[in-house]
C-alpha positions as CSV (number, residue, x, y, z in Angstrom):
1,M,-121.8,-60.2,82.3
2,S,-125.5,-59.7,82.8
3,T,-127.4,-56.5,81.8
4,V,-130.3,-54.7,83.3
5,N,-133.5,-55.5,81.5
6,V,-136.2,-53.9,83.7
7,S,-137.5,-50.9,81.7
8,D,-138.4,-48.7,84.7
9,I,-134.9,-48.9,86.3
10,E,-132.4,-46.2,85.5
11,I,-128.9,-47.5,84.9
12,S,-126.4,-46.3,87.5
13,T,-123.3,-48.1,86.2
14,F,-122.0,-48.9,82.7
15,F,-119.7,-51.9,82.2
16,L,-116.8,-51.8,79.8
17,I,-115.4,-54.9,78.2
18,G,-111.8,-56.3,77.9
19,I,-111.1,-59.0,75.4
20,P,-114.0,-61.6,75.2
21,G,-112.9,-65.2,75.8
22,L,-109.5,-64.1,77.2
23,E,-110.6,-62.8,80.6
24,Q,-108.3,-65.2,82.5
25,F,-105.3,-63.7,80.6
26,H,-106.2,-60.0,81.2
27,I,-103.4,-59.7,83.8
28,W,-100.8,-60.9,81.2
29,I,-102.4,-58.7,78.5
30,S,-102.0,-55.8,80.8
31,I,-98.2,-56.0,80.7
32,P,-97.8,-55.1,77.0
33,I,-100.6,-52.5,77.4
34,C,-98.8,-50.9,80.3
35,L,-95.5,-50.9,78.3
36,M,-97.3,-49.2,75.4
37,Y,-98.7,-46.5,77.6
38,L,-95.2,-46.0,79.1
39,V,-93.5,-45.7,75.7
40,A,-96.3,-43.4,74.5
41,I,-96.0,-41.0,77.5
42,L,-92.2,-41.1,77.7
43,G,-91.8,-40.7,73.9
44,N,-94.2,-37.8,73.5
45,C,-92.8,-36.1,76.6
46,T,-89.3,-36.5,75.2
47,I,-90.4,-34.9,71.9
48,L,-91.9,-31.9,73.8
49,F,-88.9,-31.5,76.0
50,I,-86.4,-31.6,73.0
51,I,-88.4,-29.1,71.0
52,K,-88.8,-26.8,74.0
53,T,-85.2,-26.8,75.0
54,E,-83.5,-26.7,71.6
55,P,-83.6,-23.3,70.0
56,S,-82.7,-24.8,66.6
57,L,-86.0,-26.7,66.6
58,H,-88.1,-23.6,67.1
59,E,-89.5,-23.8,63.6
60,P,-93.1,-24.3,62.3
61,M,-92.5,-28.0,61.5
62,Y,-91.5,-28.8,65.0
63,Y,-94.2,-26.6,66.6
64,F,-96.7,-28.7,64.7
65,L,-95.0,-31.9,65.8
66,S,-95.2,-30.7,69.4
67,M,-99.0,-30.2,68.9
68,L,-99.2,-33.8,67.6
69,A,-97.3,-35.0,70.7
70,V,-99.8,-33.1,72.9
71,S,-102.8,-34.7,71.2
72,D,-101.2,-38.2,71.5
73,L,-100.6,-37.6,75.2
74,G,-104.2,-36.6,75.6
75,L,-105.4,-39.7,73.8
76,S,-103.2,-41.9,76.0
77,L,-104.2,-40.3,79.3
78,S,-107.9,-40.2,78.4
79,S,-108.1,-44.0,77.8
80,L,-105.5,-45.1,80.4
81,P,-107.7,-45.2,83.5
82,T,-110.4,-47.6,82.2
83,M,-107.9,-49.7,80.2
84,L,-105.8,-50.3,83.3
85,R,-108.9,-50.8,85.5
86,I,-110.1,-53.6,83.3
87,F,-106.9,-55.4,82.4
88,L,-104.9,-54.9,85.5
89,F,-107.5,-54.8,88.3
90,N,-110.5,-56.5,86.6
91,V,-112.8,-53.5,87.4
92,P,-115.1,-52.9,84.4
93,G,-117.7,-50.7,86.0
94,I,-117.8,-47.0,85.3
95,S,-120.4,-44.3,86.4
96,P,-122.3,-42.6,83.6
97,D,-120.8,-39.1,84.4
98,A,-117.2,-40.6,84.3
99,C,-118.1,-42.3,81.0
100,F,-119.4,-39.1,79.4
101,A,-116.3,-37.2,80.5
102,Q,-114.0,-39.9,79.1
103,E,-115.8,-39.9,75.7
104,F,-115.6,-36.1,75.6
105,F,-111.8,-36.2,76.0
106,I,-111.2,-39.1,73.7
107,H,-113.3,-37.6,70.9
108,G,-111.8,-34.1,71.5
109,F,-108.2,-35.3,71.3
110,T,-109.0,-37.5,68.3
111,D,-110.4,-34.5,66.4
112,M,-107.4,-32.5,67.6
113,E,-105.0,-35.1,66.2
114,S,-106.9,-35.1,62.9
115,S,-106.7,-31.3,62.7
116,V,-103.0,-31.3,63.5
117,L,-102.3,-33.8,60.8
118,L,-104.2,-31.6,58.4
119,I,-102.2,-28.4,59.2
120,M,-99.0,-30.5,59.1
121,S,-99.9,-31.5,55.5
122,F,-100.4,-27.8,54.7
123,D,-97.0,-27.1,56.3
124,R,-95.3,-29.7,54.1
125,F,-97.0,-28.4,50.9
126,L,-95.9,-24.8,51.7
127,A,-92.3,-25.9,52.5
128,I,-92.0,-27.7,49.1
129,W,-94.1,-25.3,47.0
130,N,-92.5,-22.0,48.2
131,P,-89.4,-22.7,50.4
132,L,-88.1,-19.2,50.2
133,R,-91.2,-17.7,51.7
134,Y,-91.9,-20.6,54.1
135,S,-90.5,-18.9,57.2
136,S,-92.1,-15.6,56.5
137,I,-95.5,-17.1,56.0
138,L,-95.5,-19.5,58.9
139,T,-94.2,-17.3,61.7
140,G,-94.2,-18.4,65.3
141,A,-97.2,-16.1,66.1
142,R,-99.2,-17.5,63.2
143,V,-98.4,-21.1,64.2
144,S,-99.5,-20.4,67.8
145,K,-102.8,-18.8,66.6
146,M,-103.4,-21.8,64.3
147,G,-102.8,-24.2,67.1
148,L,-105.1,-22.3,69.5
149,V,-107.9,-22.1,66.9
150,F,-107.7,-25.9,66.2
151,V,-107.7,-26.7,69.9
152,I,-110.8,-24.5,70.5
153,K,-112.5,-25.9,67.4
154,S,-111.9,-29.6,68.6
155,M,-113.2,-29.0,72.1
156,L,-116.2,-27.0,70.9
157,L,-117.0,-29.6,68.3
158,V,-117.4,-32.4,70.8
159,L,-118.7,-30.3,73.7
160,P,-122.3,-31.2,73.0
161,F,-121.5,-35.0,73.3
162,P,-121.7,-35.4,77.1
163,F,-124.8,-33.1,77.4
164,T,-126.7,-34.9,74.7
165,L,-125.8,-38.3,76.2
166,K,-126.8,-37.1,79.7
167,R,-130.3,-36.2,78.7
168,L,-131.0,-39.7,77.5
169,S,-132.5,-42.5,79.6
170,Y,-130.6,-45.8,80.0
171,C,-132.8,-48.5,81.3
172,H,-132.4,-51.7,79.2
173,K,-128.7,-52.4,78.7
174,N,-125.5,-51.3,80.5
175,L,-122.8,-53.3,78.7
176,L,-120.5,-51.3,76.3
177,S,-118.6,-52.7,73.4
178,H,-115.1,-51.4,74.2
179,S,-112.5,-50.9,76.9
180,Y,-113.3,-47.2,77.0
181,C,-116.4,-45.0,76.3
182,L,-117.2,-43.7,72.9
183,H,-120.2,-41.6,71.9
184,Q,-121.7,-44.0,69.3
185,D,-121.3,-46.9,71.7
186,V,-123.0,-45.2,74.7
187,M,-125.9,-43.8,72.7
188,K,-126.9,-47.3,71.5
189,L,-127.7,-48.2,75.1
190,A,-130.3,-45.4,75.4
191,C,-134.0,-46.4,75.7
192,S,-135.1,-42.9,74.8
193,D,-135.0,-41.0,71.5
194,N,-131.4,-40.5,70.4
195,R,-131.9,-39.1,66.9
196,V,-130.1,-35.9,67.9
197,N,-127.1,-37.9,69.0
198,V,-127.1,-39.9,65.8
199,V,-127.2,-36.8,63.5
200,Y,-124.6,-34.9,65.5
201,G,-122.3,-37.9,65.8
202,F,-122.5,-38.3,62.0
203,F,-121.6,-34.6,61.6
204,V,-118.5,-34.9,63.8
205,A,-117.4,-38.1,61.9
206,L,-117.9,-36.2,58.6
207,C,-115.7,-33.3,59.9
208,T,-112.9,-35.9,60.6
209,M,-113.3,-37.4,57.1
210,M,-113.2,-33.9,55.7
211,D,-109.8,-33.5,57.3
212,L,-108.6,-36.7,55.6
213,A,-110.0,-35.4,52.2
214,C,-108.0,-32.1,52.7
215,I,-104.9,-34.1,53.6
216,A,-105.3,-36.1,50.4
217,L,-105.7,-32.9,48.4
218,S,-102.6,-31.5,50.0
219,Y,-100.6,-34.5,48.9
220,L,-101.9,-34.3,45.4
221,L,-100.6,-30.7,45.3
222,I,-97.3,-31.9,46.9
223,L,-97.0,-34.6,44.2
224,K,-97.7,-32.2,41.4
225,T,-95.0,-29.8,42.8
226,V,-92.4,-32.5,43.4
227,L,-92.9,-33.9,39.8
228,G,-92.3,-30.3,38.6
229,I,-88.7,-30.4,40.0
230,A,-86.2,-31.1,37.3
231,S,-83.5,-33.0,39.4
232,L,-84.4,-36.5,40.5
233,S,-82.3,-36.2,43.7
234,E,-84.1,-33.0,44.6
235,R,-87.5,-34.7,44.0
236,F,-86.5,-37.5,46.3
237,K,-85.2,-35.1,48.9
238,A,-88.4,-33.0,48.8
239,F,-90.7,-36.0,49.1
240,N,-88.5,-37.6,51.8
241,T,-89.5,-34.7,54.1
242,C,-93.1,-36.0,54.0
243,V,-92.5,-39.6,54.9
244,S,-92.9,-39.2,58.6
245,H,-96.1,-37.3,58.2
246,I,-97.5,-39.9,55.7
247,C,-96.7,-42.6,58.3
248,A,-98.5,-40.6,61.0
249,V,-101.6,-40.2,58.8
250,L,-101.7,-43.9,57.9
251,I,-101.2,-45.0,61.6
252,F,-104.0,-42.7,62.7
253,Y,-106.6,-43.1,59.9
254,V,-106.3,-46.8,58.9
255,P,-107.7,-48.2,62.2
256,I,-110.5,-45.6,62.1
257,I,-111.5,-46.4,58.5
258,T,-111.1,-50.2,59.1
259,L,-113.4,-50.0,62.2
260,A,-116.0,-47.9,60.4
261,A,-116.0,-50.2,57.4
262,M,-116.4,-53.3,59.6
263,H,-119.4,-51.7,61.4
264,R,-120.9,-50.7,58.1
265,F,-120.2,-53.6,55.7
266,A,-119.2,-56.7,57.6
267,K,-122.2,-58.9,58.2
268,H,-120.5,-61.4,60.4
269,K,-117.8,-59.3,62.0
270,S,-115.9,-60.9,64.9
271,P,-116.3,-58.9,68.2
272,L,-112.7,-59.8,69.1
273,I,-111.4,-58.2,65.9
274,V,-113.5,-55.1,66.4
275,I,-112.3,-54.7,69.9
276,L,-108.6,-55.3,68.9
277,I,-108.9,-52.6,66.1
278,A,-110.6,-50.2,68.5
279,N,-107.8,-50.6,71.0
280,I,-105.2,-50.3,68.3
281,F,-106.8,-47.0,67.3
282,L,-106.0,-45.5,70.7
283,L,-102.8,-47.3,71.7
284,V,-100.7,-47.5,68.5
285,P,-100.6,-43.8,67.2
286,P,-99.3,-42.3,70.5
287,V,-96.6,-45.1,70.6
288,M,-95.6,-45.0,66.9
289,N,-95.6,-41.3,66.2
290,P,-92.6,-40.5,68.4
291,I,-90.7,-43.5,67.1
292,V,-91.4,-42.6,63.5
293,Y,-90.3,-39.0,63.9
294,C,-87.2,-39.9,65.9
295,V,-86.2,-42.4,63.2
296,K,-87.0,-40.3,60.2
297,T,-86.2,-36.8,61.4
298,R,-82.4,-36.4,61.7
299,Q,-82.5,-33.2,63.8
300,I,-84.7,-34.7,66.5
301,R,-82.7,-38.0,66.5
302,E,-79.4,-36.1,66.8
303,K,-80.7,-33.9,69.7
304,I,-82.1,-36.9,71.6
305,L,-78.8,-38.8,71.2
306,G,-76.9,-35.8,72.2
307,K,-78.9,-35.4,75.4
308,L,-78.5,-39.1,76.2
309,L,-74.7,-39.0,75.6
310,S,-74.4,-35.9,77.8
311,I,-76.3,-37.6,80.6
312,C,-74.3,-40.8,80.3
313,S,-71.0,-38.9,80.4
314,R,-71.7,-37.2,83.7
């Protein structure tokens, strides 16, 4: 795809990219992508429905899980329009304003998911460290306030992104590197000074890495607390309550860290690998989180099976 190279022409359309070299197979690639979006949307909506309708699940752990499901839904719905336009309809063009709006929601829900994973790690530490006071400390009102604070923080943190991108001039290139708009990808196309975007983008990335550092600290404290339990079976039972959250953390952060490491250290990185990892970052967590929590969380699994059996028996 050609790019605009005339310096006095302002770009009016950006072009997203599918999978280089496999353009003729995009219609077939769209089938698993559509299935993944379907599973992600149905799975997270099911989690939200079960938690809302089952009074026995009105506990802090499940409230935090519902927040994770909301952030996963937000990530899926934010990237879905351009992914389907490219792979299903072969329409890669997107207006700058639509691109800026998409990157705002993608970065906002990414930070929200990172924040939710952080407070879920705190929730697991508190449940293991002081189970007797767990319910009295994490009341429903406090959980709601924490969720609201993190939502506001995530949206405010990325709110400058579309405005700082909009003030830039785009006149040399219009081909982006992914199937959706990201701040760091769009700002590289600017032909005007983008130092503010670089500095602020680094600050937002640092905030996300701080969340990961705090999660790691929480698990060090969890490990110390679990090792202090005398009974081996009680140790296993306590740590088993963290398995689902550990899986969610790995599913979310491994693609981000891998992508960042490839951009920073790989001298001859393959564009195909970079694009696949970038797509995994948005597609896999919303699909896998509901599956992991349904498999590993007995209460949710039993409630879902109970609902399905009651529907089938009618």
